[in-house]
MIZAVEX-518569 format. One record per residue (C-alpha): residue in one letter; residue number from 1; z negated, x, y negated. Coordinates in steps of 0.001 Angstrom, whole numbers, plus 524288, in hexadecimal, padded with zeros to 5 digits. Layout:
% MIZAVEX-518569
<"a", NUM, <Z, X, Y>>,
...
END
This chain:
% MIZAVEX-518569
<"m", 1, <E6EC5, D69D6, A4F97>>,
<"f", 2, <E657E, D71C3, A5823>>,
<"a", 3, <E655B, D8008, A5C03>>,
<"l", 4, <E6643, D84E3, A69EC>>,
<"s", 5, <E59C3, D8B2C, A6E78>>,
<"k", 6, <E59AA, D96BC, A77A6>>,
<"t", 7, <E55AE, D8D9D, A82C6>>,
<"a", 8, <E60E9, D8431, A8017>>,
<"t", 9, <E6A84, D8F66, A7F4A>>,
<"c", 10, <E65C5, D944D, A8C81>>,
<"a", 11, <E66E1, D868B, A9206>>,
<"a", 12, <E74D5, D858D, A8D02>>,
<"l", 13, <E7870, D9291, A930A>>,
<"g", 14, <E7206, D8E6B, A9FB7>>,
<"t", 15, <E7A0F, D81FD, A9FA8>>,
<"f", 16, <E86B4, D89B1, A9EC9>>,
<"v", 17, <E8236, D92A4, AA9B6>>,
<"v", 18, <E7FAB, D86C8, AB234>>,
<"i", 19, <E8CEE, D80F2, AAECB>>,
<"g", 20, <E958B, D8CD1, AB037>>,
<"g", 21, <E8D92, D979A, AB638>>,
<"l", 22, <E8668, D9B08, AC284>>,
<"g", 23, <E92FC, D99A1, ACA52>>,
<"l", 24, <E8FEB, D8B73, ACD73>>,
<"s", 25, <E9A81, D8138, ACDB5>>,
<"a", 26, <E9998, D7708, AC2FA>>,
<"r", 27, <E9DBE, D6D2D, ACD52>>,
<"a", 28, <E9094, D6E27, AD3DB>>,
<"e", 29, <E879B, D632F, ACFBE>>,
<"p", 30, <E7E69, D6857, AC54C>>,
<"v", 31, <E6FEB, D6646, AC704>>,
<"q", 32, <E6C19, D5A97, ABECA>>,
<"r", 33, <E5FF4, D5B2F, AB668>>,
<"l", 34, <E5E89, D4E1A, AAFC3>>,
<"g", 35, <E521A, D5007, AA7F0>>,
<"p", 36, <E4A67, D4CC7, AA080>>,
<"v", 37, <E4986, D5ABF, A9BB9>>,
<"g", 38, <E4249, D6180, A90D6>>,
<"p", 39, <E47AB, D6A32, A8611>>,
<"n", 40, <E518C, D7476, A8A8E>>,
<"d", 41, <E517B, D6F6D, A989B>>,
<"t", 42, <E5EA9, D6B90, A9E24>>,
<"i", 43, <E639A, D5E89, AA30D>>,
<"s", 44, <E6F71, D5FE1, AABF4>>,
<"a", 45, <E773E, D5479, AB125>>,
<"t", 46, <E84C2, D4F11, AB380>>,
<"v", 47, <E8BE4, D439A, AAD84>>,
<"g", 48, <E98C2, D4029, AB407>>,
<"s", 49, <EA0E0, D4C95, AB565>>,
<"k", 50, <E98A8, D53EC, AAB4F>>,
<"g", 51, <E8C71, D5BF0, AACC4>>,
<"f", 52, <E8343, D5EDA, AA19D>>,
<"f", 53, <E7745, D668D, A9DC6>>,
<"a", 54, <E6E8A, D6202, A92AA>>,
<"w", 55, <E6276, D6791, A8C18>>,
<"y", 56, <E5BCC, D65CA, A7F1B>>,
<"e", 57, <E532E, D6C65, A752D>>,
<"p", 58, <E48EB, D64D9, A6D86>>,
<"d", 59, <E4D80, D6386, A5F7D>>,
<"g", 60, <E42F6, D5D65, A56FD>>,
<"g", 61, <E4077, D521A, A605C>>,
<"h", 62, <E4EF5, D5106, A63B8>>,
<"c", 63, <E5654, D5676, A6F6D>>,
<"g", 64, <E6024, D6129, A6C2F>>,
<"l", 65, <E68A0, D5E0E, A7801>>,
<"h", 66, <E728C, D6772, A7DF7>>,
<"v", 67, <E7C2C, D62B5, A885F>>,
<"v", 68, <E8630, D6A9D, A901C>>,
<"m", 69, <E9029, D62AF, A97E9>>,
<"f", 70, <E9A54, D6760, AA1B6>>,
<"n", 71, <EA403, D623C, AABB7>>,
<"r", 72, <E9D90, D630A, AB8F6>>,
<"d", 73, <EAA2D, D67B4, ABF67>>,
<"d", 74, <EAC2E, D72E2, AB5AD>>,
<"e", 75, <EA942, D7F84, ABCE5>>,
<"s", 76, <EAC07, D8818, AB105>>,
<"g", 77, <EA278, D8181, AA7BA>>,
<"a", 78, <EAD41, D808D, A9D75>>,
<"s", 79, <EAB07, D71EB, A9BAF>>,
<"a", 80, <E9D0E, D73BC, A96C3>>,
<"v", 81, <E9A98, D6DE8, A8954>>,
<"g", 82, <E8DFF, D6BB4, A8205>>,
<"f", 83, <E8868, D63DF, A7700>>,
<"r", 84, <E7BC5, D62FB, A6F5E>>,
<"i", 85, <E7589, D56DF, A69B5>>,
<"r", 86, <E6887, D537C, A6378>>,
<"l", 87, <E61E0, D478A, A6961>>,
<"n", 88, <E568C, D3FE3, A63CE>>,
<"a", 89, <E4B7B, D3BB0, A6CD9>>,
<"h", 90, <E5057, D315C, A768E>>,
<"e", 91, <E5E6B, D3341, A723C>>,
<"i", 92, <E68BA, D340B, A7CFC>>,
<"v", 93, <E7578, D3B97, A7D6D>>,
<"n", 94, <E7FA5, D36BC, A8735>>,
<"i", 95, <E87F1, D3FC6, A8F82>>,
<"d", 96, <E93D0, D38F5, A9524>>,
<"s", 97, <E9DDB, D3D78, A9F0C>>,
<"s", 98, <EABC3, D38D4, AA078>>,
<"y", 99, <EA815, D312E, AACA5>>,
<"d", 100, <E9FD2, D26A6, AA601>>,
<"k", 101, <E9372, D2E25, AA92D>>,
<"s", 102, <E88FE, D302A, A9EED>>,
<"v", 103, <E7BC6, D368A, A9D9E>>,
<"g", 104, <E7252, D369E, A9246>>,
<"l", 105, <E68FB, D4110, A8D88>>,
<"q", 106, <E5CF3, D3C55, A8639>>,
<"c", 107, <E53CB, D43F0, A7D60>>,
<"g", 108, <E4579, D40D7, A7FFC>>,
<"d", 109, <E39F6, D3EA2, A76D1>>,
<"h", 110, <E3856, D49BD, A6D02>>,
<"a", 111, <E42E4, D5197, A7452>>,
<"e", 112, <E39AF, D53AA, A7FD0>>,
<"t", 113, <E43EA, D5081, A8A42>>,
<"l", 114, <E5249, D4E67, A8D12>>,
<"r", 115, <E564C, D454D, A9804>>,
<"i", 116, <E6203, D3EA9, A9E13>>,
<"v", 117, <E6231, D2FFD, A9C7D>>,
<"d", 118, <E69D1, D2649, AA4A7>>,
<"p", 119, <E7451, D1F67, A9C97>>,
<"s", 120, <E7236, D12B7, AA42A>>,
<"t", 121, <E64B2, D1156, A9DEF>>,
<"w", 122, <E694F, D128C, A8FCC>>,
<"i", 123, <E6964, D0702, A86A2>>,
<"a", 124, <E7543, D042F, A7E0F>>,
<"a", 125, <E70A9, D0D0C, A7302>>,
<"g", 126, <E701A, D18A0, A7C6C>>,
<"a", 127, <E6150, D1A3D, A7CC3>>,
<"a", 128, <E59CD, D1AD9, A8984>>,
<"q", 129, <E5241, D0EA5, A8CF1>>,
END
C-alpha cells in the first residue's frame, strides 16, 4: 500500500514511548493536539475511553494515514493497536469508541494537511459540509 519512511518509523516509535515509556501513568490525560497538521506531524486526542495518535505521509496526492489507538487506563501499553489506511483528498475516516463517541480524521487538498472534523457537522454521506 505505502512504505514507512524513516520519519514515520521514528514517529511510530515515539508514539510507543509516549504510551508505555517515560515512567508516566497512562491514566494521566494526554496532551491533545487536534491539528490541522502537515505530513509526519502527529495529532493526539481522545475519544471515549480510548486515546489515539495519528500521522500521515503524502502518497501521490493521498494521505497515507497511520493511527495508533490505546485504552487510556492501560498503564502497560499492551492495549495499543494500529492501522493504516489511504485517504483521498477530503475523505474522512471515523474512529469510534464503545461509548457512542466518534471523531473523524480528514485528508486535506493534495495531502497538504490532516485534521480532526466534528461528526456533528457531517452530512449523511459522511463528507464535511
